[in-house]
C-alpha positions in Angstrom: 270.8 -49.9 2.8 273.0 -52.1 4.9 274.6 -49.0 6.4 277.9 -50.5 7.5 278.6 -52.0 4.0 279.0 -49.3 1.3 281.2 -48.9 -1.7 284.1 -46.5 -2.2 285.6 -46.3 1.2 289.3 -46.5 2.2 291.1 -49.5 3.5 290.8 -48.4 7.1 287.1 -48.0 6.9 286.9 -51.3 5.0 288.5 -53.0 8.0 286.1 -51.3 10.3 283.2 -52.6 8.2 284.7 -56.0 8.1 285.0 -56.0 11.9 281.3 -54.9 12.2 280.3 -57.5 9.6 282.2 -60.2 11.4 280.3 -59.4 14.6 277.1 -59.3 12.7 277.6 -62.6 11.0 278.5 -64.1 14.4 275.2 -62.9 15.7 273.0 -63.4 12.7 272.4 -67.0 13.5 272.2 -66.4 17.3 268.5 -66.9 17.0 269.0 -69.9 14.8 269.0 -70.5 11.1 265.8 -68.2 13.4 252.5 -64.2 15.6 254.1 -64.7 19.1 253.4 -66.4 22.4 249.8 -67.0 21.4 249.1 -69.1 18.4 245.9 -69.4 16.6 244.2 -71.3 13.8 242.3 -69.6 11.0 238.6 -70.5 11.5 236.9 -72.8 14.0 234.8 -75.2 12.0 235.7 -78.7 13.2 234.6 -80.3 10.0 237.3 -78.4 8.0 240.7 -80.2 8.1 243.8 -78.5 9.5 247.3 -78.3 8.2 249.9 -77.7 10.9 253.6 -76.7 10.7 256.1 -77.3 13.5 259.8 -76.7 13.8 262.4 -74.1 13.1 262.9 -70.9 11.1 262.8 -72.4 7.7 259.1 -73.2 8.2 258.2 -70.5 10.7 258.5 -67.8 8.1 261.7 -66.1 9.1 262.7 -63.3 6.6 259.2 -63.2 5.0 259.4 -59.5 5.5 261.5 -59.1 2.4 260.6 -59.4 -1.3 264.1 -59.7 -2.6 267.1 -57.7 -1.5 268.3 -54.1 -2.0 271.0 -51.8 -1.0 268.9 -48.7 -2.0 267.2 -47.4 1.1 264.6 -45.3 -0.7 261.0 -46.3 -0.8 261.2 -49.1 1.7 264.5 -50.4 0.2 263.2 -50.2 -3.4 259.9 -51.9 -2.5 261.5 -55.0 -0.9 260.4 -54.2 2.7 256.9 -55.5 3.2 256.8 -53.9 6.7 257.1 -50.4 5.2 253.9 -48.5 4.5 254.5 -46.0 1.6 251.6 -43.6 2.3 252.6 -43.1 6.0 256.3 -43.8 5.4 256.3 -45.9 8.6 257.8 -49.4 9.2 256.2 -51.9 11.5 257.5 -55.5 11.5 254.2 -56.7 13.0 252.6 -56.1 9.6 254.4 -59.3 8.5 255.3 -61.2 11.6 252.3 -60.3 13.8 252.7 -60.7 17.6 255.5 -63.3 17.0 257.9 -60.5 16.3 257.8 -59.7 20.0 259.5 -62.9 21.0 261.5 -63.5 17.9 259.6 -66.6 16.6 259.0 -64.5 13.4 256.0 -66.4 12.0 255.4 -64.5 8.8 252.1 -64.1 6.9 253.6 -65.9 3.9 255.1 -68.8 5.9 254.8 -72.1 4.0 251.7 -73.4 5.8 249.9 -70.1 5.0 251.0 -69.7 1.4 250.4 -73.2 0.4 247.4 -73.2 -2.1 246.3 -76.7 -1.0 244.3 -78.1 0.5 241.8 -75.4 -0.4 239.8 -74.1 2.6 241.9 -75.9 5.2 242.6 -74.2 8.5 246.3 -73.3 8.9 248.2 -73.4 12.1 251.9 -72.4 12.4 253.5 -73.5 15.7 257.1 -73.3 14.4 259.6 -70.8 15.9 262.8 -69.3 14.6 265.8 -70.8 16.3 264.1 -73.9 17.5 266.0 -77.1 18.0 264.3 -80.5 18.6 263.9 -79.8 22.3 261.4 -77.1 21.4 259.3 -79.8 19.7 259.6 -82.7 22.2 257.0 -83.4 24.8 258.1 -82.3 28.3 258.4 -85.9 29.6 260.9 -86.6 26.8 263.1 -83.5 27.4 261.0 -80.9 25.7 261.5 -77.4 27.1 259.8 -74.0 26.6 261.5 -71.9 23.9 261.1 -68.2 23.6 258.4 -68.3 26.3 256.4 -70.9 24.3 255.7 -74.4 25.5 256.6 -77.6 23.7 255.4 -77.5 20.1 254.2 -81.1 20.4 252.2 -80.2 23.5 250.7 -77.2 21.7 249.8 -79.5 18.8 248.0 -82.0 21.0 245.9 -79.3 22.5 245.2 -77.5 19.3 244.0 -80.4 17.2 242.0 -82.3 19.8 238.5 -82.4 18.3 239.5 -81.2 14.9 240.2 -83.3 11.7 243.8 -83.0 10.5 245.0 -83.3 7.0 248.7 -83.0 7.5 251.5 -82.1 10.0 254.6 -80.7 8.4 257.9 -80.6 10.3 261.2 -78.8 9.7 263.9 -79.8 12.2 267.5 -80.7 12.4 269.5 -77.7 11.2 269.8 -76.1 14.6 270.6 -79.4 16.2 273.4 -79.9 13.7 274.8 -76.5 14.6 274.4 -75.0 11.1 274.8 -71.5 12.6 278.3 -72.4 13.8 279.2 -73.5 10.3 278.0 -70.4 8.7 279.7 -68.1 11.2 283.0 -70.0 10.8 282.8 -69.7 7.0 281.9 -66.0 7.0 284.6 -65.2 9.6 287.1 -67.1 7.5 286.2 -64.8 4.5 286.3 -61.4 6.4 289.4 -62.0 8.4 291.8 -59.2 7.3 295.0 -61.3 7.6 295.2 -65.0 6.8 291.7 -65.4 5.4 291.0 -69.0 4.3 288.1 -71.3 3.4 286.3 -73.1 6.2 285.4 -76.3 4.3 288.6 -78.3 5.2 287.9 -77.9 8.9 284.1 -77.8 8.9 283.4 -80.7 6.6 284.7 -83.4 9.0 282.9 -81.7 12.0 279.6 -81.7 10.2 280.0 -85.4 9.3 280.4 -86.2 12.9 277.3 -84.3 13.9 274.9 -85.8 11.2 274.0 -88.9 13.3 272.9 -86.7 16.2 270.9 -84.6 13.9 269.2 -87.7 12.5 268.3 -88.9 16.0 266.9 -85.5 16.9 264.6 -85.6 13.9 263.5 -89.2 14.7 262.7 -88.2 18.3 260.8 -85.1 17.2 258.7 -87.1 14.8 258.0 -89.7 17.4 256.7 -87.1 19.8 254.6 -85.5 17.1 253.1 -88.9 16.5 252.5 -89.4 20.2 250.8 -86.0 20.5 248.6 -86.8 17.6 247.6 -90.1 19.1 246.7 -88.4 22.4 244.6 -85.9 20.4 242.6 -88.8 18.9 244.5 -89.0 15.5 246.1 -92.4 15.0 248.8 -92.9 12.5 247.4 -93.1 9.0 244.6 -90.7 9.6 246.7 -87.7 8.6 249.9 -87.1 6.6 253.1 -86.6 8.5 255.8 -84.9 6.4 259.4 -84.1 7.2 261.0 -81.6 4.9 264.7 -80.7 4.3 266.3 -77.3 3.6 266.9 -75.4 0.4 270.4 -74.2 -0.3 270.6 -70.4 0.4 273.8 -70.0 -1.6 275.0 -71.0 -5.1 278.1 -73.0 -5.8 281.3 -71.1 -6.5 280.8 -71.2 -10.3 277.5 -69.4 -10.2 278.2 -66.4 -8.0 277.9 -62.9 -9.6 280.8 -61.5 -7.7 283.9 -63.3 -9.1 287.3 -63.4 -7.6 286.7 -64.0 -3.8 286.7 -60.2 -3.4 285.1 -58.0 -0.7 282.2 -56.9 -2.9 280.6 -60.2 -1.8 280.5 -58.7 1.6 279.9 -55.0 0.9 277.5 -55.3 -2.0 276.1 -58.9 -2.3 275.7 -60.0 1.3 277.4 -63.3 0.6 280.8 -63.2 2.3 282.1 -66.7 1.5 284.9 -68.2 -0.5 284.2 -70.1 -3.8 285.5 -73.3 -2.1 283.0 -72.9 0.8 280.1 -72.0 -1.5 280.7 -75.1 -3.6 281.1 -77.3 -0.5 277.9 -76.0 1.1 275.8 -76.3 -2.1 277.2 -79.6 -3.4 277.9 -81.5 -0.2 276.6 -79.9 3.0 273.0 -79.3 2.0 272.6 -82.6 0.1 274.1 -84.5 3.1 271.6 -82.9 5.5 268.8 -83.7 3.1 269.8 -87.4 2.7 270.2 -87.7 6.5 266.7 -86.3 7.1 265.3 -88.6 4.4 266.7 -91.5 6.4 265.0 -90.2 9.5 261.7 -89.9 7.8 261.9 -93.5 6.6 262.6 -94.8 10.0 259.7 -92.7 11.4 257.1 -93.7 8.8 256.9 -90.1 7.6 256.8 -88.8 4.1 259.8 -86.8 2.9 259.8 -83.5 1.0 263.2 -82.8 -0.4 263.8 -79.0 -0.8 267.6 -79.1 -1.2 267.4 -77.9 -4.8 264.2 -75.8 -4.6 266.2 -72.5 -4.8 268.8 -73.4 -7.5 269.4 -70.3 -9.5 267.5 -68.1 -7.0 270.1 -68.1 -4.2 271.8 -65.0 -2.7 274.4 -63.7 -5.2 273.4 -66.2 -7.9 274.3 -65.0 -11.4 270.7 -65.6 -12.5 269.3 -63.1 -9.9 269.5 -59.4 -9.4 269.0 -57.0 -6.5 266.2 -54.5 -6.5 267.1 -50.8 -7.1 265.9 -47.6 -8.8 265.9 -49.4 -12.2 264.9 -52.9 -11.0 261.7 -53.6 -9.2 261.3 -56.6 -6.9 260.1 -59.6 -8.9 259.7 -63.3 -8.1 261.1 -64.0 -11.6 264.4 -62.0 -11.2 264.9 -61.3 -7.5 266.8 -63.5 -5.0 264.6 -65.8 -3.0 266.8 -65.7 0.1 267.6 -62.9 2.5 271.2 -61.7 2.1 273.6 -61.4 5.1 272.9 -58.1 7.0 274.2 -56.6 10.2 270.7 -55.6 11.3 272.0 -52.0 11.9 270.5 -50.6 8.7 267.7 -52.8 7.6 265.9 -55.7 9.2 267.2 -58.2 11.7 270.4 -60.2 11.6 268.5 -63.4 12.3 266.7 -63.0 9.0 269.9 -63.5 7.1 270.2 -66.5 4.8 266.5 -67.5 5.2 263.8 -67.9 2.5 262.4 -64.4 1.9 258.8 -63.7 0.8 259.4 -65.1 -2.6 261.2 -68.1 -1.2 258.3 -68.8 1.2 255.8 -68.6 -1.6 257.9 -71.1 -3.5 258.0 -73.5 -0.5 254.3 -73.0 0.0 253.8 -74.0 -3.6 256.0 -77.1 -3.0 253.9 -78.1 -0.1 250.6 -77.5 -2.0 251.8 -79.8 -4.8 252.8 -82.4 -2.3 249.5 -82.4 -0.5 247.6 -82.6 -3.8 249.4 -85.7 -4.8 249.4 -89.2 -3.3 251.5 -89.8 -0.2 255.2 -90.5 -0.9 258.6 -88.9 -1.1 259.1 -86.0 -3.4 261.7 -83.5 -4.5 260.7 -79.9 -5.3 262.5 -77.7 -7.9 261.8 -74.4 -9.5 261.1 -73.5 -13.1 263.9 -71.3 -14.5 262.7 -67.8 -15.4 259.4 -68.3 -13.7 258.0 -67.0 -10.4 257.7 -68.9 -7.1 254.3 -70.4 -8.0 255.7 -72.4 -10.9 257.4 -75.1 -8.7 257.6 -78.7 -9.8 257.7 -82.1 -8.1 259.5 -85.3 -9.0 260.3 -88.5 -7.1 262.8 -87.9 -4.3 266.2 -89.5 -5.1 267.0 -92.8 -3.6 269.8 -92.7 -1.0 
């Protein structure tokens, strides 16, 4: 279980837990809203098209280790820990993240590009890295810099696809350029502060609004360098599909949280230490504003846009329509949360996994990408089917902004 957050302790211990949780939340995004130095494609046949993903943690596969969330430590946290081997009772994160666990890129086996069912038989290459900003994508001559010991993702892309047909390049970028981690930390700290706790939305909303143009420019520049890299590799624009995607909301609005009353059980039990006001702002304004800004960047860049902002509605951390796994509730894509809850990293998993799509969430995003690649080029929004698993995703035309 999340060892520092347990029920039934005195006020003094509660304050100690809050202090630990505050530090943990401050660090959880340190690697970015964040297998390894050597990337590889599946297969070598040049005649088989490739699908490549670039960008940050929401496409690298961060948190793919977890099938739902649980506070019960028995049996690999009630079967949610995919890195736990029941017969040997050992845990090895490399089972999920491969060699990328060593440098923190955390490319999971169920990352979107790998879990997408379409196109069938395509080679899949995941160059994304948890915590990456646009500078990790850009070509060196345009300010790109190595990140976590890995060279520019656009540079890696150029080398990897030279001589190979490419079906699609999918990019997730912008959240770390926006400073989403700073927003989350500020909101969580505002909740756990013992004295004078207050919502963060009144101060964070105007700051985010100021940063959105810079995030848009970062996305445009990233897509431009991806296009340049593809041209240099012999793939002119129009010979492959270039897709920019947005981010799913990891949290429900304040009306749909299963821990009512702005109480500490959101911290100690649910792993969602946020005020109702902040939850509603993040779900109803922050995530949609990020999505619409990225849609604008895609249009300017001649890329398709995949809107994921509502893909996890009803499946978020602490949503009333989800449950945690435990002795009486096994993990399930129909009932479990699709997002990793906030953890300290002291008891289970890594802090950087917090508030990222977990195994079920990544399967859902893979299903979204598969549907998008099966259809004709264009802008689409992906949503889930209530009561169904992550494979039952649906596409509709993206809203006009």
